[in-house]
C-alpha positions, 0 to 999 in steps of 0.5 A, spaced: 317 521 557 316 513 557 318 510 563 312 506 564 312 504 572 309 511 573 315 516 575 316 523 573 320 526 568 328 524 567 329 531 564 334 536 569 335 531 574 341 527 576 342 520 574 342 519 583 335 523 582 332 518 578 335 512 581 330 515 588 324 515 583 324 508 581 325 506 589 318 509 591 315 504 588 318 498 593 314 493 597 313 495 603 311 489 606 312 485 612 317 482 610 321 489 611 320 487 618 327 487 621 331 490 616 334 497 615 329 502 613 330 506 606 328 505 600 328 498 596 328 496 590 325 489 589 326 485 581 320 484 577 320 477 574 315 474 568 316 467 572 308 464 571 302 468 569 298 470 576 292 474 573 288 475 566 283 481 567 278 483 561 279 482 553 276 483 547 270 479 545 270 478 538 267 471 536 260 469 537 256 463 535 250 460 536 249 453 540 242 449 540 242 443 546 235 441 548 230 446 550 236 451 551 240 456 546 246 458 548 250 463 546 258 462 545 263 467 545 270 469 547 273 474 551 280 474 549 282 466 550 277 465 554 271 461 552 265 463 555 257 460 555 250 462 557 244 462 555 240 466 551 234 468 555 231 476 556 235 477 563 241 475 564 244 468 566 249 463 569 256 465 565 261 458 564 268 459 562 274 455 560 281 458 559 284 455 552 291 457 550 291 463 545 286 468 544 279 466 540 279 468 533 272 464 531 268 459 534 265 453 530 259 450 534 258 442 532 254 437 534 258 430 532 256 423 535 251 425 540 254 430 544 257 438 543 263 441 541 265 448 540 271 448 535 275 454 536 281 457 532 286 459 536 291 464 532 299 460 532 297 455 537 291 452 532 284 448 533 282 447 541 277 442 541 272 444 547 266 439 549 261 444 551 255 438 552 256 440 559 256 447 560 258 448 567 263 443 566 267 444 559 272 440 557 278 441 554 280 436 550 286 438 546 289 444 542 292 442 536 296 446 530 296 446 524 303 446 519 304 450 513 310 450 508 310 454 501 317 455 496 318 459 490 315 465 494 319 471 490 318 479 495 321 485 494 325 488 501 324 494 504 330 497 499 327 494 493 331 488 491 327 482 489 329 476 495 328 470 490 326 463 493 323 464 500 320 459 504 315 460 509 313 455 514 311 454 521 304 454 525 300 457 522 295 463 525 287 460 525 283 465 523 276 461 521 273 455 521 267 452 516 264 445 516 259 440 513 258 435 519 264 431 514 270 435 513 273 442 516 275 446 512 281 451 515 282 458 515 290 460 515 292 467 515 300 464 514 298 461 508 291 460 506 285 454 506 287 446 508 281 441 509 281 435 513 276 430 516 272 431 522 274 426 524 281 427 524 280 433 529 273 430 534 277 424 537 280 425 544 287 424 540 287 427 534 289 424 528 296 429 526 302 429 521 309 426 524 310 432 527 304 433 531 300 437 527 294 436 525 293 431 519 291 435 513 287 432 507 287 437 501 290 444 502 291 451 498 297 458 498 292 464 497 297 469 499 301 474 494 307 477 496 308 483 493 314 487 498 315 483 505 308 483 508 303 479 504 296 480 502 290 474 500 290 471 508 283 468 509 279 470 514 272 468 513 269 461 510 262 459 508 260 453 504 254 453 500 249 450 498 251 451 491 257 447 492 262 451 493 267 454 499 267 462 500 272 465 503 273 472 503 281 473 503 283 479 506 286 485 502 284 480 496 277 481 496 274 474 495 276 467 492 271 461 491 273 455 492 272 447 490 271 444 497 274 438 495 280 440 491 281 447 493 281 449 486 280 456 486 273 457 481 272 465 481 275 472 485 273 478 486 277 484 488 274 491 490 280 495 488 282 491 481 274 492 479 275 499 475 267 500 473 266 503 481 267 509 482 266 510 489 272 506 492 277 509 495 281 510 488 275 512 484 276 507 478 282 507 478 284 502 472 291 498 475 293 495 469 294 502 467 298 504 473 303 498 473 309 498 469 308 494 463 307 487 464 308 488 473 301 485 474 300 478 478 296 474 474 292 470 479 290 476 483 291 483 478 294 486 483 301 489 482 307 485 483 313 484 486 316 488 480 312 493 481 314 493 488 321 494 486 320 499 481 316 504 485 322 503 491 328 504 487 325 507 481 320 512 484 323 513 490 330 513 490 332 515 484 324 520 482 322 516 477 316 520 475 311 515 475 305 511 478 306 507 485 299 503 485 303 498 489 305 503 495 298 507 495 295 501 496 300 497 500 301 503 505 295 508 504 289 505 502 288 497 503 283 498 509 278 500 505 279 494 501 280 488 507 275 483 506 273 481 514 267 476 513 262 474 509 255 471 508 252 468 501 244 467 500 241 465 494 234 468 491 229 466 487 225 461 485 227 455 481 232 455 474 233 462 475 236 463 482 241 469 484 247 467 488 249 474 492 255 475 497 255 480 502 262 483 504 264 486 511 269 490 507 272 494 512 272 501 510 269 501 504 262 498 507 257 492 506 258 490 498 254 486 494 257 481 489 253 477 484 257 470 484 254 465 478 254 458 481 256 456 475 263 459 472 267 463 475 263 471 473 262 475 479 260 482 478 259 487 483 252 490 485 252 495 489 255 497 496 252 501 503 258 505 506 262 505 512 262 511 517 268 515 515 273 514 519 278 520 521 285 518 521 290 519 526 291 526 521 286 531 518 288 532 510 293 537 509 292 536 501 300 534 502 302 526 503 308 525 507 313 523 501 315 516 503 314 510 500 312 508 507 309 512 511 302 508 512 300 516 512 291 515 514 292 508 517 292 509 525 285 507 528 283 505 520 286 497 521 280 497 525 274 501 523 269 499 518 265 494 517 267 487 521 262 482 520 254 481 516 249 475 516 243 476 512 235 475 514 233 472 508 226 471 510 225 479 511 230 481 505 234 484 510 241 485 511 245 486 518 251 487 519 256 490 525 260 497 523 266 499 529 262 505 530 255 504 529 253 499 532 248 494 529 246 496 522 240 494 517 239 494 510 232 493 506 232 491 499 238 485 500 235 481 494 237 487 490 242 491 492 243 494 485 236 498 485 235 498 493 242 501 495 243 507 494 239 514 496 233 517 492 236 522 487 244 520 490 249 524 487 250 528 493 256 533 494 260 531 500 266 533 497 268 539 502 275 539 501 280 537 494 283 530 497 280 525 495 282 517 497 281 520 505 277 516 510 272 521 511 269 518 503 268 525 500 267 522 494 260 518 496 256 521 492 250 515 492 249 516 499 248 522 503 254 522 507 254 529 512 253 529 519 246 527 522 247 531 528 252 538 525 253 540 532 257 533 533 263 532 528 263 524 530 255 524 528 253 518 524 251 520 516 245 522 514 243 516 510 243 511 516 237 515 517 233 514 511 232 509 506 235 503 505 237 503 512 232 500 517 236 500 523 242 503 526 244 502 533 250 506 535 255 503 539 252 499 544 256 498 550 262 500 544 264 498 538 261 493 534 263 485 532 262 479 530 254 477 530 249 472 529 242 473 528 236 467 532 233 463 527 227 467 528 226 474 528 220 479 531 218 485 531 215 484 537 219 487 543 218 480 547 225 476 545 232 476 544 234 477 535 241 478 535 247 477 539 252 482 538 259 482 540 263 489 542 270 489 540 273 492 545 270 487 551 263 484 552 256 482 548 249 485 547 243 480 547 238 485 543 231 485 542 229 489 536 222 492 535 219 494 528 224 496 524 219 498 518 216 504 521 221 509 518 222 513 525 228 516 526 229 514 532 232 509 533 233 508 540 225 506 539 226 500 535 232 496 540 232 494 547 238 490 550 235 486 556 241 483 558 249 485 557 255 481 559 262 485 560 268 482 560 270 483 568 266 483 574 268 489 575 263 495 577 265 502 575 262 509 577 257 512 572 257 520 571 253 520 578 257 517 581 254 511 583 258 504 582 253 500 579 255 499 572 258 493 568 266 494 566 268 492 560 276 493 558 278 489 552 282 495 549 289 496 554 294 500 552 298 503 558 299 502 564 302 505 569 303 503 577 304 507 584 306 504 591 299 501 592 295 502 585 295 501 578 293 506 572 290 502 566 289 507 559 283 502 555 282 506 548 274 508 549 273 505 556 278 511 559 282 511 564 281 506 571 285 505 578 286 498 581 288 497 587 294 492 586 296 491 594 294 490 601 294 496 607 300 492 608 303 493 601 303 486 600 301 485 593 295 482 591 294 476 586 286 480 583 286 487 582 280 490 583 277 497 581 277 503 585 276 509 582 275 511 574 274 517 569 267 517 566 266 510 561 264 515 556 267 519 549 263 524 551 262 530 557 256 528 560 250 533 563 248 530 570 241 532 572 244 536 578 247 540 573 253 538 573 257 536 568 263 529 568 269 530 563 272 523 560 279 521 558 277 518 551 281 514 546 286 512 553 292 510 550 297 512 556 298 514 563 304 518 565 304 520 573 307 525 576 313 525 581 309 525 587 303 520 584 298 526 585 296 526 578 296 522 571 297 525 565 292 521 561 295 521 553 289 521 548 289 519 541 284 524 539 284 530 545 291 531 547 294 530 554 288 531 560 290 531 566 288 528 572 287 529 580 288 522 583 290 524 590 284 522 593 284 515 589 291 514 593 289 517 599 284 510 599 277 514 597 276 508 592 275 501 594 273 495 591 265 494 589 264 501 591 270 505 586 269 513 586 268 518 580 274 522 578 272 529 574 278 532 570 276 539 568 276 543 562 282 547 565 286 540 566 285 539 558 292 540 554 290 540 546 291 544 540 285 542 536 279 544 538 271 543 534 272 551 534 279 552 531 285 551 533 291 553 536 298 555 534 298 553 528 297 546 529 292 543 524 292 536 525 289 532 530 291 531 536 294 525 538 298 524 544 303 518 545 308 520 550 310 527 555 315 528 559 317 535 563 321 540 564 319 545 570 312 547 568 313 545 560 310 539 558 313 535 551 308 532 548 309 527 542 304 528 538 304 524 532 304 528 526 305 534 528 312 532 532 313 535 539 308 540 542 310 544 548 304 547 553 305 550 559 301 547 565 301 553 569 296 557 564 288 554 564 286 551 556 279 553 558 280 560 558 280 561 550 286 564 549 290 558 547 296 561 551 298 554 554 300 552 547 308 554 548 310 552 541 311 546 536 316 544 531 313 539 525 306 541 524 308 547 520 310 541 514 307 538 509 311 532 509 311 531 517 318 533 520 319 528 525 315 524 522 309 520 527 312 522 534 310 517 539 316 517 544 320 523 547 325 523 552 328 529 555 336 530 557 340 535 559 348 535 558 351 536 565 356 539 561 353 545 559 346 545 561 343 543 554 337 540 553 336 535 548 329 531 546 330 525 543 324 522 539 322 516 537 319 518 530 316 513 527 318 510 520 321 517 520 326 514 525 330 517 531 330 523 532 334 529 536 332 536 537 336 542 541 331 544 546 335 549 550 333 556 547 325 554 549 326 550 556 332 554 558 331 561 556 323 560 554 324 564 547 318 560 543 318 556 538 326 555 541 327 549 538 332 546 533 332 539 530 339 536 531 339 531 525 334 525 524 335 520 521 333 511 520 339 507 523 343 502 520 341 496 516 346 492 515 344 486 509 348 481 506 346 479 499 346 473 494 352 474 491 357 476 498 356 483 498 353 488 503 348 492 503 347 499 507 341 501 508 335 503 513 331 501 517 324 499 514 319 499 520 317 504 525 320 508 532 316 507 538 319 508 544 325 512 548 329 511 554 335 515 557 338 511 562 346 514 564 350 516 558 345 512 553 339 513 549 335 506 547 330 506 542 325 500 540 324 500 533 318 496 531 320 489 527 328 491 527 328 490 534 332 494 541 337 499 539 342 503 544 346 509 542 351 513 547 349 520 547 355 523 544 355 520 539 347 522 537 349 529 538 356 529 534 354 536 530 354 535 522 358 538 517 357 543 514 352 544 510 348 538 511 341 537 512 339 535 518 333 531 515 338 528 510 343 525 514 345 520 509 344 518 501 345 511 498 351 508 496 354 513 504 359 508 508 362 505 503 356 504 499 360 507 493 357 511 488 359 518 492 354 518 497 355 521 505 352 517 511 353 520 517 348 516 522 351 514 528 352 506 529 348 503 535 352 500 541 348 495 540 341 491 537 337 487 541 332 483 535 327 477 539 327 473 532 334 472 533 332 466 540 331 459 539 324 459 537 323 465 536 326 465 529 320 465 525 316 471 528 315 477 526 315 481 533 314 489 534 318 492 539 313 497 543 314 500 550 319 499 555 320 500 561 327 500 565 329 498 572 336 500 575 339 497 581 344 501 582 352 499 585 353 499 592 345 500 595 341 496 599 336 491 594 330 485 595 330 480 591 324 476 589 323 471 595 325 478 600 332 478 601 336 483 602 343 484 598 347 489 595 351 489 586 358 490 585 356 493 578 350 497 577 344 492 573 340 495 567 333 491 566 329 492 561 321 490 560 319 490 553 311 490 550 314 486 544 307 485 541 304 479 539 309 477 541 308 479 548 313 480 554 321 480 553 325 482 560 333 484 557 338 484 562 342 491 558 347 492 564 352 492 559 350 497 553 353 493 548 351 486 550 343 485 552 341 479 553 334 475 553 333 473 562 326 471 561 320 471 555 312 470 556 307 470 551 301 473 551 294 472 549 294 479 545 298 484 543 302 487 549 303 494 547 305 497 555 308 494 561 310 497 568 313 494 574 312 493 581 313 489 588 316 484 583 311 484 578 309 486 571 303 489 570 302 488 562 297 492 557 296 487 553 291 490 548 285 485 546 287 480 551 285 486 557 291 487 563 295 481 564 300 480 570 306 477 571 309 474 579 316 471 580 
C-alpha cells in the first residue's frame, strides 16, 4: 500500500472504515475544548515552511582567513563554517535559497566571499569575512538559450528545431580572481567578470540574470535527455580550462573564447578493454553516418533507428545508444577532476585525474600544446551491486534502466592530487577515502603486480560487479562479508582505504601540507548522507593492511543537533540525516526512513496533541548497515537501506521497506507509549523473526533469485503483499517465523520467474476488494512497464499458492500531435511509481508523465479472448491504422505539474502521494480550529514531486484535478505524510521538511 500518513491496509474493508483510519491522526489539542467529541480531520497545508532538518553534505572548501583556517561546507541549502582544528569548534550557519552544489572561496578587495552554486537559483554571494555574522549579498540566476536542437522522442520520431531556455542548473564555479567560469548543467559553460558578481548590486541582463561575457554549449541530445552536463571546472597553469562534462567525459577549453581545444571520452576510447563495453568500437556499432561529429557518440538518428527499427520492428542490429543511455552511462559519468603537471621544464607532462563514477579514478594525459589526449590508467571504483543480481537476461525494452538503482550515486565522486608526495586522494561512495601511490606514472604504477586476475565468475559481462576487471584483484577482502571492499584496496598501489567514515564518501579537500605524524587535520571530507569529517592521516607508507591504524577522525560534524541511541542504548551519538526517502506519522510521532541511517522516530506533538515546530528524536533503530555484537553478548539488528515506512492499523508496528533486505518489522509500541524522550532516545531492536526477505547469503527462498528490493506493502489478514522491485509481487505470511530456516514465510511470488520482469519494477501496490463478488485485486505501479492489475483472490481468499493471475499490464496512452497536424498514439515513456485506491478509482503517479486517475471498472474490463495480458495494444491501434489493436483503458483524468504557469519548462517526476479524504456530513476542523461539515466529499492529494517539491491537489471530482498549492523544496521530495494540518516531507538530500498552515 502507498498511504503515507501511516494507516494500514485498505484491503477487504469498506470506504467507511478507511475514513475512520484516516481520522485517527487528529489534533487532540486544547482547541477541542467544548467541542463535540469524536474523531475529526484537519486539512493539511503547504502555506509556509516550518522547519528543515538535516541535509546531505556534497560541497566543501577551505578558507584561509587571518590566523584561522576554516572549513566551508553545506548541509543541503545551509552554508556552514567551522575552524579546522583537532577538536570540534563552533559551527556558524546561514540558509541559502536552494541546495548548494559547489562552494568557491574568493578573497576580493579586502573581504572574503563564498560563492555558492545553488542550482536554478544561480549563484549566491555570501560575505564570510566574519563567520559568526555571514551575510548573503544577493542570489543571481544565470540565463541560457540554445536553438536548433534535434532529438528522438520516446516513440522514435525526430523532433527538430527545439529550443531550450530558462534559468540554468548551476553546478560548479572557478575563478582566476578576475573572471568567473560557471558550469551550467542545463546548457554548458559561461564566463563573466568576477566584478559583475562581487558588488552589492550585480551587473545583470535586461531579464535580471547575471551578465555573461562568453559561453559555450556542451550538451548533446540524442534522445530526450541530454549528455554533456558540466559538473566540475578547473583552470590550470597551462592556460586552459578543464571541465568534467558528465556522460561525455573531459572537455578542454580556451578560457577566453570557450572554444573547445581538447576532448577525451572513455566510452569512445576503444583502446580501453576494462571498461563497461570492453573496448567496443562505437563507429562499428552505429548505423553508417549516425555519429555526432563533435562527440563521437551515437546521434539522434541512431536513437530513432533503435527505437523504431530495432525495438518496434524487430530489426537485428546493435543498440549502442540504448545500451549507453539506459544501462551503462553511470560507469562513464565524469563527476570531478584535478589537473597536475609533472616533470622539469621542457619535458613536462600534464595529467588529468578524473573522478569517473563507476569506472573509478581515471588518469588522462593531456598535451598542453594541442588537442591530443590519451588514457594512462585507472583504478576501479568499489563494485556497486545494482538493483538486481545478474540473471543472464535483460528486459527486452530499450527503456529498462536495467541495473541502475544505486548506480547513480555510486563510484568515485571527487579527487585531489597530493603533488608533493606523488599521491592521489579520492572519494569513493562505498570506500570512503582512498589514496593511490605513483600518481606521476599511472601507466606503470596503477595496476597490481602480475595482473590478469580471474574476476569473471559468471557469464554475464557489462554488470556493475566489474567481473571483467583483470588488472586488479576484485575479490572480497573479507570473504565472509558480501559487501567487503576488494582485495586490491589493501595492496599496492593503494595506500589507504578508509571505508565509510560516518557515511558515504563525498566531496573532499586536502590541507596544504600533509604530515605522517598524527598531530593535525590533513583531509576534510564530506559524507554524502550528511556531515563533515576532519581526518588526521598517519604514515601511509607502512604497507599495513590495518587501515584503521592509518587515520583518525578528531572531529565530526553531523547535519542535525539531534543524538541517537547507539548499539548499547546510550544516547550519545550525533545524528546525520540526508538520505530521507519515506515518512509516516501517528498522532504524536513521525517515522523517518533515511536510507543507510535506518529508521528514526521524531516527537511531533506535545502531551496535549499540539504540533511542535521543532521535532526531536525519541527513538531509532541502530544506525548501521550490519548487526552489531555488544560486549554483553547481545546482538542489535538494523533496518538498513530504509526506503519507506508503513505503519500498522493500531500504530504498534512499523514495517520498514529495505532496498536490499526486504521488509523489516519493528515493534514501536514502546515509542508510541512515550518511553523515549528528546535528548535520551531509546533503541528499537527488531529481531531476525521480524525480517521478511527471500534472498539471503545462504541462498534464496521461493525460487526468487533477484535481490530483495521492498518498496511498498499492503496487507490482507496475515498476508503481506510486497512491491518487490524486479521480483514483482512477493507475498509473506506474517504469522510465520522467517528465522527458522524453512522459508515457509515466503508464500508466493508473481514476476520473479521471468527473465524479462513480468511486473516491471514494482514500486507501489494497493489491494482492493470488489464489493460485488468479493474478488481481491492488486493494482501495481510497475515502473517502466506501466500499470498492472493482478487477481489475488485464489491466494488471499482460498489460500492456494501461488494464486496470483495477471489480468493486464500496460503503459498509459500518450497522445501527441505531430508537426503535420496528425495525431500519434503511443505510450507513456516514463515510469509508474505509486498507486492509491479511493472509492471507485485508482490513482497512479507516473514520473514525468504526471498523475492519472482510472475507473476501477475500466481497469478490470476483461480482454478479448486470445489477447496476451502483457500485450494489450500494438502500434497502429486506437485508430492509428495498420490493423493494430488497443485495449488499454483510458484515464478518467491526467494531471501534469508542467501545465501550471511558471512550471512549463520543468521536468518534475511525480513520486509518492498521500491522500486525505473528507467525507460529507462528518465533523471536520479547519486550520484555525473552526468546525464545519461538507456538502460533498472532498479528496486531496499531497504529491512528492521530486526536484519540483510538493504539490497539493484537490481531486474531489475524479475527472478534474485542481492544483491548490505548490511549494519547492531544496532536495528531492520522495515521500509525504500529514498530521496536525502539516505536511511532512522526506526530501532526499534536503533532509526532513515540514510545511504548516
